[in-house]
C-alpha positions in Angstrom: -6.6 -1.6 -12.5 -7.0 1.6 -11.8 -7.3 1.0 -8.0 -10.4 2.8 -8.6 -14.0 0.6 -8.5 -15.7 1.0 -12.0 -17.9 4.2 -10.2 -15.3 6.3 -10.2 -15.1 6.7 -6.3 -11.0 6.0 -4.8 -11.3 2.9 -2.7 -9.6 4.9 0.3 -10.5 8.5 1.0 -10.3 11.1 2.9 -12.6 13.5 5.0 -12.9 15.2 1.8 -14.2 12.0 0.0 -11.0 12.6 -2.3 -8.3 10.0 -2.7 -5.4 10.0 -0.1 -2.7 11.6 -1.3 1.1 9.0 -0.8 1.5 11.4 2.7 -1.4 10.3 3.4 -1.0 6.7 3.1 2.1 6.9 4.7 0.3 8.7 7.9 -1.6 6.3 8.2 1.1 3.5 8.1 3.7 5.6 11.0 0.4 6.1 13.4 -0.5 2.1 13.6 3.4 1.2 12.9 4.2 3.3 16.5 0.9 1.0 18.1 2.7 -2.1 17.9 4.1 -4.5 20.1 6.8 -5.7 18.1 9.5 -3.3 18.6 11.4 -4.5 15.1 8.9 -3.1 13.3 8.0 -0.4 15.9 11.7 0.8 15.1 11.7 -0.2 11.4 11.4 2.2 8.3 8.1 1.4 6.2 6.2 3.3 3.4 3.7 3.1 0.9 6.5 2.1 -1.7 8.4 -0.5 0.9 4.7 -2.1 1.3 4.6 -2.2 -2.5 7.8 -3.6 -3.5 7.1 -6.4 -0.7 4.3 -7.6 -1.8 5.9 -7.0 -5.3 8.4 -9.4 -4.4 5.2 -12.0 -2.3 3.8 -11.7 -6.3 7.2 -12.8 -8.2 7.8 -15.5 -6.1 5.3 -17.1 -5.4 5.6 -17.9 -9.1 2.8 -14.4 -10.5 4.2 -14.0 -14.1 5.3 -10.5 -14.3 3.0 -9.5 -16.2 0.3 -9.8 -14.6 2.4 -8.5 -11.4 3.0 -5.0 -13.3 -0.8 -4.8 -14.7 -1.6 -5.6 -10.7 0.2 -3.4 -9.3 -1.0 -0.7 -12.1 
């Protein structure tokens, strides 16, 4: 699983139709985090790495084997 569909184009892309950078993803996260009414979330430090770690932990706690988690996360 490479994060790209079979045709090679990125799933999420920017205005130039190239893949989003880490900074671009962080910008989206922070933009929508600040728009939330949940005060705890608005103050939370959220990054692409934290979301990746959170997804891995949820999969692990659900009993997904580590090799599958590794493949899912790339």
